[in-house]
LUMLO-401816 format. One record per residue (C-alpha): x, y, z. Coordinates in nm, 2 decimals. Layout:
<sites>
c1;c2;c3
X;Y;Z .
...
</sites>
This chain:
<sites>
c1;c2;c3
6.23;-8.34;4.06 .
6.25;-8.47;4.37 .
5.86;-8.61;4.34 .
5.90;-8.69;3.99 .
6.01;-9.04;3.84 .
6.32;-9.05;3.67 .
6.36;-9.22;3.31 .
6.75;-9.32;3.31 .
6.88;-9.49;2.97 .
7.15;-9.74;3.10 .
7.41;-9.85;2.84 .
7.64;-10.09;2.97 .
7.69;-10.47;2.93 .
7.54;-10.70;3.14 .
7.72;-10.76;3.38 .
7.83;-10.37;3.43 .
7.47;-10.34;3.42 .
7.38;-10.53;3.70 .
7.59;-10.40;3.93 .
7.46;-10.01;3.83 .
7.11;-10.16;3.88 .
7.18;-10.29;4.26 .
7.31;-9.94;4.36 .
7.05;-9.75;4.20 .
6.83;-9.93;4.41 .
7.00;-9.92;4.71 .
6.92;-9.52;4.66 .
6.54;-9.49;4.82 .
6.55;-9.12;4.77 .
6.57;-9.11;4.39 .
6.24;-9.24;4.23 .
6.37;-9.38;3.86 .
6.30;-9.62;3.59 .
6.57;-9.77;3.40 .
6.60;-9.91;3.07 .
6.86;-10.08;2.97 .
7.05;-10.17;2.70 .
7.44;-10.31;2.59 .
7.43;-10.21;2.20 .
7.52;-9.82;2.08 .
7.25;-9.88;1.78 .
6.96;-10.01;2.03 .
7.07;-9.65;2.25 .
7.04;-9.43;1.95 .
6.70;-9.59;1.85 .
6.55;-9.61;2.23 .
6.67;-9.22;2.25 .
6.48;-9.13;1.90 .
6.16;-9.27;2.03 .
6.17;-9.19;2.36 .
6.23;-8.92;2.62 .
6.48;-8.96;2.92 .
6.59;-8.74;3.18 .
6.98;-8.86;3.19 .
7.14;-9.15;3.00 .
7.42;-9.40;3.17 .
7.69;-9.45;2.90 .
7.97;-9.70;2.91 .
8.24;-9.61;2.65 .
8.33;-9.99;2.59 .
8.04;-10.13;2.40 .
8.10;-10.39;2.13 .
7.95;-10.21;1.85 .
8.14;-9.89;1.91 .
8.50;-9.75;1.93 .
8.64;-9.50;2.15 .
8.45;-9.18;2.24 .
8.24;-9.27;1.89 .
7.91;-9.37;2.13 .
7.94;-9.05;2.34 .
7.94;-8.82;2.05 .
7.70;-8.98;1.83 .
7.42;-9.00;2.12 .
7.54;-8.64;2.21 .
7.50;-8.58;1.81 .
7.14;-8.75;1.87 .
7.03;-8.58;2.18 .
7.21;-8.23;2.25 .
7.03;-8.12;2.54 .
7.06;-8.48;2.69 .
7.28;-8.50;3.04 .
7.52;-8.81;3.01 .
7.70;-8.92;3.25 .
7.98;-9.13;3.15 .
8.04;-9.51;3.37 .
8.42;-9.60;3.26 .
8.62;-9.86;3.38 .
8.99;-9.66;3.32 .
9.07;-9.35;3.54 .
9.22;-9.14;3.27 .
9.21;-8.80;3.40 .
9.28;-8.63;3.04 .
8.98;-8.89;2.90 .
8.76;-8.73;3.15 .
8.86;-8.36;3.10 .
8.79;-8.38;2.74 .
8.47;-8.55;2.77 .
8.31;-8.30;3.02 .
8.45;-8.05;2.80 .
8.26;-8.16;2.53 .
7.94;-8.20;2.69 .
7.94;-8.50;2.94 .
7.76;-8.40;3.27 .
7.99;-8.65;3.51 .
8.28;-8.91;3.44 .
8.25;-9.18;3.70 .
8.54;-9.48;3.76 .
8.35;-9.79;3.79 .
8.42;-9.94;4.11 .
8.54;-9.60;4.28 .
8.17;-9.46;4.38 .
7.93;-9.54;4.64 .
7.55;-9.56;4.55 .
7.45;-9.21;4.66 .
7.74;-9.08;4.51 .
7.60;-9.21;4.18 .
7.23;-9.07;4.25 .
7.39;-8.72;4.34 .
7.58;-8.74;4.01 .
7.25;-8.84;3.83 .
7.02;-8.55;4.00 .
7.31;-8.28;3.95 .
7.34;-8.38;3.57 .
6.97;-8.34;3.52 .
6.96;-8.00;3.74 .
7.29;-7.85;3.56 .
7.13;-7.94;3.22 .
6.82;-7.78;3.30 .
6.97;-7.45;3.45 .
7.17;-7.47;3.11 .
6.84;-7.46;2.87 .
6.69;-7.25;3.08 .
7.00;-7.01;3.04 .
6.95;-7.08;2.71 .
6.66;-7.04;2.68 .
6.61;-6.68;2.86 .
6.95;-6.55;2.67 .
6.73;-6.62;2.34 .
6.44;-6.44;2.48 .
6.65;-6.14;2.61 .
6.81;-6.14;2.26 .
6.52;-6.16;2.05 .
6.38;-5.88;2.32 .
6.64;-5.64;2.26 .
6.66;-5.68;1.87 .
6.22;-5.61;1.94 .
6.29;-5.33;2.14 .
6.59;-5.21;1.92 .
6.34;-5.25;1.63 .
6.07;-5.07;1.82 .
6.30;-4.78;1.88 .
6.42;-4.74;1.51 .
6.14;-4.76;1.31 .
5.90;-4.58;1.60 .
5.70;-4.27;1.41 .
5.75;-4.06;1.75 .
6.11;-3.93;1.80 .
6.25;-4.08;2.09 .
6.56;-3.92;2.25 .
6.73;-3.99;2.61 .
6.83;-3.72;2.84 .
7.08;-3.75;3.12 .
7.03;-3.57;3.43 .
7.16;-3.28;3.26 .
6.91;-3.24;3.04 .
7.16;-3.34;2.75 .
7.05;-3.55;2.45 .
7.30;-3.91;2.49 .
7.03;-4.14;2.22 .
6.84;-4.00;1.95 .
6.65;-4.26;1.71 .
6.62;-4.17;1.35 .
6.24;-4.04;1.39 .
6.44;-3.78;1.59 .
6.73;-3.71;1.32 .
6.39;-3.62;1.10 .
6.19;-3.42;1.35 .
6.51;-3.22;1.39 .
6.72;-3.21;1.08 .
7.04;-3.33;1.22 .
7.19;-3.66;1.23 .
7.19;-3.86;1.61 .
7.62;-3.83;1.66 .
7.55;-3.44;1.61 .
7.18;-3.43;1.84 .
7.41;-3.67;2.11 .
7.59;-3.40;2.34 .
7.37;-3.13;2.24 .
7.11;-3.01;2.56 .
6.76;-3.02;2.56 .
6.60;-2.66;2.63 .
6.25;-2.71;2.60 .
6.07;-2.74;2.93 .
5.90;-3.11;3.00 .
5.62;-3.15;3.23 .
5.77;-3.41;3.49 .
5.37;-3.61;3.48 .
5.17;-3.58;3.20 .
5.19;-3.42;2.86 .
5.36;-3.10;2.67 .
5.31;-2.91;2.37 .
5.65;-2.78;2.25 .
5.66;-2.55;1.88 .
5.99;-2.50;1.75 .
6.18;-2.47;1.44 .
6.22;-2.83;1.32 .
6.40;-2.91;0.99 .
6.41;-2.73;0.70 .
6.35;-2.43;0.96 .
5.96;-2.50;0.95 .
5.77;-2.45;1.27 .
5.70;-2.78;1.47 .
5.45;-2.86;1.70 .
5.50;-3.16;1.90 .
5.34;-3.33;2.21 .
5.63;-3.45;2.48 .
5.61;-3.72;2.71 .
5.88;-3.81;2.99 .
6.01;-4.11;3.21 .
6.25;-4.17;3.44 .
6.46;-4.46;3.34 .
6.83;-4.60;3.39 .
7.09;-4.55;3.14 .
7.42;-4.69;3.13 .
7.39;-4.72;3.49 .
7.28;-4.36;3.56 .
6.95;-4.17;3.60 .
6.81;-4.06;3.29 .
6.48;-3.93;3.13 .
6.34;-4.13;2.81 .
6.13;-3.84;2.61 .
5.91;-3.96;2.35 .
5.82;-3.61;2.08 .
5.48;-3.67;1.88 .
5.45;-3.46;1.59 .
5.11;-3.32;1.62 .
5.16;-3.03;1.36 .
4.93;-3.16;1.10 .
4.70;-3.24;1.38 .
4.75;-2.87;1.55 .
4.66;-2.74;1.19 .
4.35;-2.94;1.15 .
4.25;-2.83;1.47 .
4.32;-2.46;1.38 .
4.12;-2.50;1.06 .
3.84;-2.71;1.26 .
3.83;-2.38;1.53 .
3.85;-2.15;1.25 .
3.53;-2.33;1.08 .
3.39;-2.37;1.39 .
3.43;-1.96;1.49 .
3.34;-1.88;1.12 .
3.00;-2.13;1.20 .
2.96;-1.96;1.53 .
2.96;-1.63;1.38 .
2.74;-1.72;1.13 .
2.50;-1.80;1.35 .
2.55;-1.61;1.62 .
2.48;-1.32;1.32 .
2.11;-1.48;1.29 .
1.93;-1.27;1.49 .
1.68;-1.54;1.60 .
1.74;-1.81;1.87 .
1.90;-2.17;1.73 .
1.98;-2.47;1.93 .
2.12;-2.81;1.86 .
2.01;-3.06;2.10 .
2.19;-3.44;2.09 .
2.00;-3.73;2.21 .
2.06;-3.74;2.48 .
1.89;-3.42;2.51 .
2.19;-3.21;2.57 .
2.25;-2.85;2.41 .
2.58;-2.88;2.13 .
2.55;-2.59;2.01 .
2.37;-2.21;2.08 .
2.38;-1.87;1.94 .
2.45;-1.54;2.10 .
2.03;-1.48;2.06 .
1.96;-1.83;2.26 .
2.25;-1.72;2.48 .
2.08;-1.40;2.61 .
1.73;-1.59;2.55 .
1.86;-1.83;2.80 .
1.99;-1.58;3.03 .
2.36;-1.74;3.08 .
2.71;-1.59;3.00 .
2.88;-1.69;2.73 .
3.16;-1.87;2.90 .
2.97;-2.10;3.11 .
3.02;-2.50;3.10 .
2.84;-2.69;2.84 .
2.64;-2.87;2.76 .
2.32;-2.82;2.98 .
2.07;-3.04;2.96 .
1.74;-2.90;2.76 .
1.52;-2.88;3.04 .
1.72;-2.60;3.19 .
1.60;-2.41;2.92 .
1.28;-2.17;3.00 .
0.98;-2.33;2.85 .
1.15;-2.68;2.97 .
1.02;-2.87;3.31 .
1.25;-2.94;3.58 .
1.26;-3.31;3.49 .
1.27;-3.36;3.08 .
0.95;-3.58;2.97 .
0.77;-3.59;3.32 .
0.60;-3.32;3.38 .
0.27;-3.45;3.20 .
0.31;-3.28;2.86 .
0.45;-3.46;2.56 .
0.82;-3.38;2.44 .
0.84;-3.20;2.14 .
1.17;-3.31;2.14 .
1.13;-3.67;2.20 .
0.84;-3.71;1.97 .
1.10;-3.56;1.69 .
1.37;-3.78;1.79 .
1.09;-4.06;1.74 .
0.91;-3.98;1.40 .
1.23;-3.79;1.25 .
0.95;-3.56;1.14 .
0.95;-3.20;1.15 .
0.77;-3.01;1.39 .
0.67;-2.65;1.45 .
0.48;-2.47;1.76 .
0.44;-2.14;1.96 .
0.64;-2.19;2.25 .
0.59;-1.95;2.56 .
0.93;-1.83;2.71 .
1.01;-1.72;3.07 .
1.27;-1.44;3.05 .
1.50;-1.38;3.32 .
1.40;-1.05;3.39 .
1.03;-1.20;3.47 .
0.90;-1.12;3.10 .
0.72;-1.35;2.91 .
0.77;-1.39;2.55 .
0.63;-1.63;2.25 .
0.85;-1.78;2.00 .
0.76;-1.98;1.72 .
1.02;-2.27;1.68 .
1.10;-2.49;1.41 .
1.20;-2.84;1.58 .
1.42;-3.03;1.27 .
1.60;-3.35;1.29 .
1.96;-3.35;1.26 .
2.08;-3.61;1.01 .
2.45;-3.73;0.93 .
2.58;-3.82;0.63 .
2.47;-4.19;0.66 .
2.10;-4.11;0.73 .
2.09;-4.18;1.10 .
1.96;-3.91;1.37 .
2.25;-3.71;1.53 .
2.01;-3.48;1.72 .
1.71;-3.22;1.70 .
1.79;-2.84;1.58 .
1.58;-2.58;1.72 .
1.54;-2.27;1.49 .
1.34;-1.98;1.70 .
1.17;-1.67;1.60 .
0.99;-1.44;1.88 .
0.63;-1.38;1.75 .
0.54;-1.18;2.05 .
0.44;-0.88;1.85 .
0.27;-1.07;1.55 .
0.06;-1.28;1.81 .
-0.04;-0.92;1.97 .
-0.12;-0.77;1.62 .
-0.31;-1.10;1.54 .
-0.52;-1.09;1.83 .
-0.56;-0.70;1.76 .
-0.63;-0.77;1.42 .
-0.90;-1.02;1.52 .
-1.08;-0.81;1.76 .
-1.05;-0.56;1.49 .
-1.21;-0.80;1.25 .
-1.47;-0.86;1.49 .
-1.56;-0.54;1.58 .
-1.53;-0.41;1.14 .
-1.79;-0.76;1.12 .
-2.00;-0.58;1.39 .
-2.00;-0.24;1.24 .
-2.08;-0.44;0.88 .
-2.38;-0.57;1.00 .
-2.45;-0.29;1.32 .
-2.51;0.07;1.36 .
-2.20;0.16;1.64 .
-2.46;0.44;1.79 .
-2.78;0.21;1.84 .
-2.65;-0.11;1.82 .
-2.93;-0.16;1.60 .
-2.92;-0.37;1.27 .
-2.80;-0.17;0.97 .
-2.90;-0.13;0.63 .
-2.69;-0.41;0.52 .
-2.76;-0.61;0.76 .
-3.15;-0.55;0.75 .
-3.15;-0.58;0.36 .
-3.04;-0.92;0.42 .
-3.30;-1.01;0.68 .
-3.57;-0.88;0.41 .
-3.48;-1.08;0.15 .
-3.48;-1.38;0.40 .
-3.82;-1.27;0.51 .
-3.97;-1.20;0.17 .
-3.85;-1.52;0.05 .
-4.00;-1.65;0.39 .
-4.34;-1.50;0.28 .
-4.32;-1.66;-0.11 .
-4.33;-2.00;0.02 .
-4.54;-1.97;0.34 .
-4.82;-1.73;0.11 .
-4.85;-1.47;0.40 .
-4.73;-1.10;0.40 .
-4.55;-0.89;0.58 .
-4.53;-0.46;0.66 .
-4.24;-0.24;0.57 .
-4.23;0.03;0.78 .
-4.02;0.34;0.72 .
-3.95;0.58;1.05 .
-3.82;0.92;1.02 .
-3.84;1.13;1.34 .
-4.00;1.45;1.32 .
-3.77;1.81;1.35 .
-3.49;1.59;1.45 .
-3.24;1.86;1.33 .
-3.33;2.12;1.55 .
-3.31;1.94;1.83 .
-3.00;1.82;1.69 .
-2.85;2.14;1.56 .
-3.00;2.32;1.91 .
-2.88;2.12;2.17 .
-2.57;1.97;2.00 .
-2.48;1.61;1.84 .
-2.40;1.45;2.16 .
-2.76;1.54;2.29 .
-2.89;1.42;1.93 .
-2.68;1.06;1.97 .
-2.85;1.04;2.34 .
-3.23;1.12;2.14 .
-3.14;0.83;1.88 .
-3.06;0.60;2.12 .
-3.37;0.69;2.33 .
-3.60;0.61;1.99 .
-3.43;0.29;1.94 .
-3.42;0.16;2.26 .
-3.83;0.24;2.25 .
-3.86;0.08;1.91 .
-3.67;-0.24;2.03 .
-3.94;-0.26;2.36 .
-4.24;-0.29;2.13 .
-4.17;-0.52;1.83 .
-4.18;-0.91;1.87 .
-3.88;-1.15;1.86 .
-3.95;-1.19;1.50 .
-3.93;-0.86;1.39 .
-3.65;-0.68;1.32 .
-3.55;-0.29;1.38 .
-3.29;-0.10;1.16 .
-3.11;0.23;1.17 .
-3.05;0.36;0.80 .
-2.87;0.62;0.95 .
-2.97;1.02;1.07 .
-3.31;0.97;1.22 .
-3.41;0.72;0.98 .
-3.54;0.36;1.10 .
-3.69;0.07;0.96 .
-3.89;-0.20;1.09 .
-3.97;-0.51;0.95 .
-4.27;-0.67;1.05 .
-4.33;-1.07;0.95 .
-4.65;-1.25;0.94 .
-4.89;-0.94;0.93 .
-5.24;-1.01;0.93 .
-5.36;-0.74;0.66 .
-5.36;-0.38;0.65 .
-5.57;-0.32;0.97 .
-5.30;-0.51;1.20 .
-5.02;-0.33;1.04 .
-5.20;0.02;1.11 .
-5.27;-0.06;1.45 .
-4.85;-0.15;1.51 .
-4.82;0.17;1.36 .
-5.02;0.36;1.60 .
-4.89;0.16;1.90 .
-4.53;0.27;1.77 .
-4.63;0.68;1.72 .
-4.75;0.66;2.09 .
-4.43;0.47;2.25 .
-4.24;0.71;2.04 .
-4.43;1.06;2.15 .
-4.37;0.99;2.53 .
-4.17;1.30;2.64 .
-3.83;1.25;2.81 .
-3.58;1.46;2.97 .
-3.24;1.57;2.76 .
-2.98;1.82;2.90 .
-3.22;2.02;3.09 .
-3.52;1.99;2.83 .
-3.83;1.82;2.84 .
-3.86;1.72;2.45 .
-4.14;1.57;2.29 .
-4.02;1.33;1.98 .
-4.30;1.27;1.68 .
-4.22;1.06;1.37 .
-4.38;1.01;1.05 .
-4.42;0.64;0.92 .
-4.43;0.51;0.57 .
-4.59;0.16;0.55 .
-4.55;-0.06;0.24 .
-4.67;-0.42;0.25 .
-4.56;-0.74;0.04 .
-4.61;-0.87;-0.19 .
-4.91;-0.63;-0.25 .
-4.70;-0.31;-0.32 .
-4.39;-0.45;-0.47 .
-4.22;-0.78;-0.56 .
-3.83;-0.69;-0.44 .
-3.67;-0.54;-0.15 .
-3.57;-0.23;-0.35 .
-3.88;-0.15;-0.46 .
-4.03;-0.21;-0.15 .
-3.83;0.02;0.08 .
-3.88;0.28;-0.22 .
-4.27;0.23;-0.13 .
-4.24;0.27;0.25 .
-3.96;0.61;0.18 .
-4.24;0.79;-0.04 .
-4.51;0.67;0.20 .
-4.32;0.85;0.51 .
-4.30;1.16;0.26 .
-4.66;1.17;0.27 .
-4.73;1.11;0.61 .
-4.45;1.47;0.69 .
-4.69;1.64;0.41 .
-4.99;1.55;0.63 .
-4.86;1.74;0.93 .
-4.62;1.43;1.08 .
-4.67;1.25;1.40 .
-4.86;1.00;1.14 .
-4.85;0.69;0.91 .
-4.96;0.67;0.57 .
-4.99;0.36;0.38 .
-4.79;0.34;0.02 .
-5.04;0.35;-0.25 .
-4.95;0.41;-0.65 .
-5.00;0.77;-0.67 .
-4.67;0.80;-0.42 .
-4.51;0.64;-0.64 .
-4.59;0.93;-0.95 .
-4.46;1.20;-0.66 .
-4.15;1.01;-0.62 .
-4.06;1.05;-0.95 .
-4.14;1.41;-0.98 .
-3.93;1.46;-0.69 .
-3.62;1.28;-0.87 .
-3.70;1.44;-1.19 .
-3.70;1.81;-0.99 .
-3.33;1.70;-0.86 .
-3.23;1.62;-1.15 .
-3.32;1.92;-1.30 .
-3.20;2.18;-1.03 .
-2.84;2.04;-1.07 .
-2.81;2.17;-1.39 .
-3.06;2.53;-1.28 .
-2.73;2.68;-1.23 .
-2.55;2.58;-1.53 .
-2.83;2.66;-1.76 .
-2.91;3.01;-1.60 .
-3.27;2.95;-1.47 .
-3.22;3.09;-1.15 .
-3.27;3.46;-1.09 .
-3.35;3.72;-0.79 .
-3.62;3.92;-0.68 .
-3.63;4.15;-0.41 .
-3.86;4.27;-0.15 .
-3.83;4.59;0.01 .
-3.80;4.68;0.37 .
-3.97;4.98;0.47 .
-3.92;5.24;0.81 .
-4.27;5.22;0.94 .
-4.19;5.60;1.05 .
-4.01;5.73;0.77 .
-4.25;5.60;0.51 .
-3.96;5.48;0.29 .
-3.79;5.19;0.20 .
-3.47;5.13;0.39 .
-3.34;4.78;0.28 .
-3.39;4.50;0.00 .
-3.41;4.11;0.08 .
-3.31;3.94;-0.24 .
-3.51;3.63;-0.28 .
-3.40;3.33;-0.54 .
-3.66;3.20;-0.80 .
-3.64;2.88;-1.03 .
-3.77;2.98;-1.40 .
-3.80;2.62;-1.52 .
-3.83;2.61;-1.92 .
-4.06;2.34;-1.93 .
-4.28;2.41;-1.55 .
-4.23;2.78;-1.54 .
-4.20;2.96;-1.24 .
-4.14;2.70;-0.93 .
-4.13;2.82;-0.57 .
-3.89;2.84;-0.34 .
-4.09;2.64;-0.12 .
-4.06;2.34;-0.34 .
-3.71;2.37;-0.44 .
-3.56;2.52;-0.15 .
-3.58;2.23;0.11 .
-3.46;1.97;-0.22 .
-3.14;2.19;-0.21 .
-3.09;2.21;0.16 .
-3.15;1.80;0.16 .
-2.89;1.74;-0.14 .
-2.65;1.97;-0.06 .
-2.71;2.18;-0.44 .
-2.77;2.51;-0.14 .
-2.42;2.57;-0.12 .
-2.33;2.65;-0.48 .
-2.73;2.81;-0.52 .
-2.61;3.04;-0.17 .
-2.30;3.11;-0.35 .
-2.45;3.18;-0.69 .
-2.75;3.45;-0.52 .
-2.48;3.60;-0.27 .
-2.25;3.70;-0.60 .
-2.59;3.81;-0.80 .
-2.74;4.01;-0.53 .
-2.41;4.18;-0.45 .
-2.38;4.24;-0.82 .
-2.71;4.39;-0.88 .
-2.70;4.62;-0.57 .
-2.35;4.80;-0.66 .
-2.50;4.84;-1.02 .
-2.77;5.00;-0.86 .
-2.60;5.22;-0.62 .
-2.39;5.39;-0.92 .
-2.70;5.47;-1.07 .
-2.80;5.69;-0.76 .
-3.02;5.44;-0.56 .
-3.07;5.56;-0.24 .
-2.83;5.42;0.02 .
-2.99;5.11;0.18 .
-2.84;4.74;0.26 .
-2.94;4.43;0.07 .
-3.04;4.11;0.28 .
-2.92;3.75;0.15 .
-2.99;3.48;0.37 .
-2.75;3.21;0.46 .
-2.84;2.84;0.49 .
-2.73;2.62;0.80 .
-2.53;2.45;0.55 .
-2.35;2.77;0.40 .
-2.28;2.89;0.77 .
-2.07;2.61;0.87 .
-1.88;2.63;0.57 .
-1.51;2.61;0.68 .
-1.41;2.88;0.36 .
-1.69;3.13;0.44 .
-1.52;3.42;0.57 .
-1.28;3.35;0.26 .
-1.58;3.35;0.01 .
-1.77;3.64;0.13 .
-1.46;3.87;0.11 .
-1.40;3.70;-0.21 .
-1.77;3.80;-0.37 .
-1.72;4.17;-0.22 .
-1.38;4.21;-0.41 .
-1.51;4.07;-0.71 .
-1.84;4.26;-0.74 .
-1.70;4.59;-0.60 .
-2.03;4.62;-0.29 .
-1.88;4.75;0.00 .
-1.96;4.53;0.29 .
-2.17;4.79;0.47 .
-2.44;4.73;0.25 .
-2.43;4.37;0.25 .
-2.65;4.23;0.56 .
-2.66;3.87;0.58 .
-2.93;3.67;0.80 .
-2.87;3.40;0.96 .
-3.12;3.20;1.18 .
-3.16;3.06;1.52 .
-3.08;2.68;1.47 .
-2.77;2.78;1.23 .
-2.60;2.99;1.52 .
-2.74;2.77;1.86 .
-2.58;2.41;1.71 .
-2.21;2.57;1.82 .
-2.24;2.87;2.00 .
-1.86;2.95;2.01 .
-1.77;2.88;1.69 .
-2.10;3.08;1.53 .
-1.97;3.34;1.78 .
-1.63;3.32;1.59 .
-1.76;3.36;1.26 .
-2.00;3.63;1.33 .
-1.74;3.88;1.48 .
-1.53;3.80;1.16 .
-1.79;3.88;0.93 .
-1.87;4.19;1.15 .
-1.53;4.30;1.12 .
-1.51;4.30;0.78 .
-1.80;4.57;0.77 .
-2.07;4.32;0.69 .
-2.41;4.34;0.91 .
-2.60;4.05;1.06 .
-2.95;3.99;1.14 .
-3.11;3.65;1.30 .
-3.39;3.58;1.07 .
-3.70;3.42;1.20 .
-3.61;3.52;1.54 .
-3.87;3.32;1.81 .
-3.89;3.00;1.62 .
-3.53;2.89;1.79 .
-3.38;2.84;2.10 .
-3.16;3.12;2.18 .
-3.11;3.23;2.48 .
-3.08;3.58;2.65 .
-2.72;3.54;2.73 .
-2.59;3.43;2.39 .
-2.80;3.68;2.22 .
-2.61;3.92;2.39 .
-2.30;3.83;2.28 .
-2.41;3.79;1.90 .
-2.25;4.10;1.70 .
-2.59;4.13;1.55 .
-2.76;4.45;1.44 .
-3.15;4.34;1.35 .
-3.37;4.08;1.43 .
-3.65;3.98;1.25 .
-4.02;3.85;1.31 .
-4.12;3.55;1.20 .
-4.42;3.62;0.99 .
-4.60;3.32;1.22 .
-4.61;3.54;1.48 .
-4.71;3.84;1.28 .
-5.00;3.65;1.11 .
-5.25;3.66;1.41 .
-5.07;3.93;1.65 .
-5.40;4.14;1.61 .
-5.63;3.88;1.79 .
-5.43;3.86;2.06 .
-5.28;3.57;2.28 .
-4.97;3.42;2.29 .
-4.84;3.56;1.93 .
-4.88;3.91;1.99 .
-4.73;3.89;2.35 .
-4.41;3.72;2.18 .
-4.38;3.97;1.92 .
-4.42;4.24;2.18 .
-4.17;4.08;2.38 .
-3.92;4.02;2.06 .
-3.96;4.46;1.98 .
-3.90;4.55;2.37 .
-3.60;4.29;2.33 .
-3.46;4.45;2.05 .
-3.52;4.81;2.17 .
-3.34;4.75;2.51 .
-3.04;4.57;2.32 .
-3.05;4.85;2.09 .
-3.09;4.63;1.80 .
-3.29;4.73;1.49 .
-3.61;4.48;1.44 .
-3.80;4.39;1.15 .
-4.15;4.24;1.11 .
-4.20;3.96;0.82 .
-4.50;3.90;0.65 .
-4.71;4.25;0.71 .
-5.06;4.18;0.47 .
-5.28;4.44;0.69 .
-5.34;4.76;0.81 .
-5.41;4.69;1.12 .
-5.09;4.47;1.16 .
-4.90;4.74;1.05 .
-5.08;5.02;1.33 .
-5.01;4.73;1.59 .
-4.66;4.67;1.50 .
-4.63;5.07;1.49 .
-4.75;5.14;1.80 .
-4.52;4.92;1.96 .
-4.19;5.06;1.85 .
-4.15;4.82;1.56 .
-3.91;5.00;1.33 .
-3.90;4.83;0.97 .
-4.15;4.59;0.83 .
-4.19;4.40;0.48 .
-4.46;4.23;0.29 .
-4.74;4.22;0.05 .
-4.90;4.54;0.21 .
-4.57;4.71;0.14 .
-4.44;4.53;-0.19 .
-4.43;4.19;-0.34 .
-4.11;4.11;-0.42 .
-4.01;4.25;-0.72 .
-3.74;4.11;-1.01 .
-3.42;4.29;-1.04 .
-3.49;4.45;-1.37 .
-3.59;4.83;-1.33 .
-3.60;4.80;-0.93 .
-3.36;5.08;-0.92 .
-3.53;5.32;-1.10 .
-3.86;5.24;-0.90 .
-3.71;5.22;-0.57 .
-3.55;5.57;-0.59 .
-3.88;5.74;-0.64 .
-4.08;5.51;-0.42 .
-4.42;5.57;-0.22 .
-4.56;5.36;-0.07 .
-4.96;5.26;-0.19 .
-5.07;5.39;0.16 .
-4.96;5.65;0.43 .
-4.93;5.65;0.77 .
-5.16;5.77;1.08 .
-5.46;5.96;1.00 .
-5.37;6.07;0.63 .
-5.41;5.71;0.49 .
-5.38;5.80;0.09 .
-5.33;5.52;-0.16 .
-5.05;5.62;-0.39 .
-4.99;5.43;-0.70 .
-4.65;5.28;-0.83 .
-4.53;5.37;-1.18 .
</sites>
């Protein structure tokens, strides 16, 4: 106020006003602007229009009486300080005016200028203090009212606790919370613990005995001059119920996703893992209670720094595009193992469609990928097996047929020719049966390699199966060129090579057909080459033969013969002839050999040399052999009952029959069925049948011998049996092959072999029988060398079963032995 210019209104007559003005002017420490008037009406107008800091008022105005001027100015401006300037020294009036609001009462002529200045200053300051106090009082009342309203209407319960934790105040919300009025709560101890700092959660029984959960906070205050605590209690029962419900739902959801066997992760937009199931926890190798969320790069398949490894981040791409993705991820497991997972990345959206994160659903596909890999490998293997021979790696029948069709189409376009050569290895069965299948496979591989080394790149060598090969030769310049190539193939094949300690000399028979001369389609061209190959074999093997139309007719006859043979047993077209075996020293028959014949209704009697190989090839030899064995046993049992001299009947077992798993059972059943004693049955087995699997063959032969059946090795000397093996065979007889007997009187190798066989048999205590004896010289030679028995046309041709027993009882040979040579007829 000292620096402010004061605006003062002086209401006084002119003479007195001049004096006051002079007094004020003499006060140098008071800056003021003085406005003067001598009328009340003017004063009231000035007060209404202007703001004054103080009023100097004379009560004796021309237009006012008594205290009227004071009252009217105060009424007009109740907050304006008024100082009374009066000519009367009236104490009671002064006191009355001051009590009604005047700031001071000065008697004119009795105060100094400084007194006037001080009175004016103090009056203004006093009024300002009164106004400030009034304003503060009003504000305090307003604030108190507001605080009271806040406390009374606050939804949170508010209580005040004294130093002994006794309630000394409670608002209406506290009454509602505790279910008791405030006057009842006041004085009640508060027994629930409260933290001095922070929030406390308290659970108790509230109004009506209903469980209530509150969140309490306390603060230190002063209450009625004493320390106290202000406690707010917020009812969070509904919130806690919602939290429990949310936790229950979250727990339910967690149990649901934990029950899913595949790992599930949910990442937010900041690549933080927000949800995981138990398989995901196990996959990450962390404990369930570990702090979450983790950054997604903490997962095994993520780089140390997300999206900075040089590889595009799938999560970033899904967040960017909003589209689902699927890919195979390689996870490094905590134990160091590696598993492959198929991960489905799906955008996670809120209700308004905005993207919230990404759901990663993983499935372990390690085993599936392994299976697919193996399947792919197997598929490749199958595809190779479907087109190539697994033994020789040559194209098989399927691939060859395709190449043949393509080559024939090319020939038609270019008007050229091609040759098809069908190759069958000679006597391969002997190698396979004698040396074993493993050696036979090596044999085939060697032949395949030789054939592959001598053909052009445009030609094809294929293996059809077994010992059959086929060559496709394109752009052949006529039959002469084909013949030269065939001859070259025979030379290459026939080179000797060692195998399992033996030196083998392979040969082959080749049938040749030409396109388009011999056939117009692939199937017929193959048939033509096949027919030509069989013709080459008939010519003596180790040669080639071109197809001719006559071969087709012969092949047709063979097919017809096979069809008829299949029906021969059913139609009772087979019959048995029996050829006697004679003792060379006792001049009497000692045995019979059963030989099968085929009485064809149209072709007549068919030689075994013609249909037995066909039966072997087609497998019909098994039912035919069983029929022969059963029929021979039945006939021989009948002859023995008729009184025929006791002797054995010999029946040939084919190689295929000898390998039958049920051979022992079948023979035993036939003997039981026919009633023939086993000692009168002799089974003839070829060397090749035995040597294929010596151990198995010995076991089979011993089983037969234990049954009482006699065993003989047929055509001995034409196979590969060794002396060590022969000693182990439970046999009773060796039969010398007719090929050695035929020329034995001329000396040479055959005579030497025959003599060696006889000596060997006698040293082993075996009987020896010579087949194919047709001359007396052969007979004398064999008898002189110690051969026991013989059979052949010299003694008797094979005879039909009818009447054989009657003739055999009184059988006398047509010749005499030694010097008493005399022809004897047979009745």
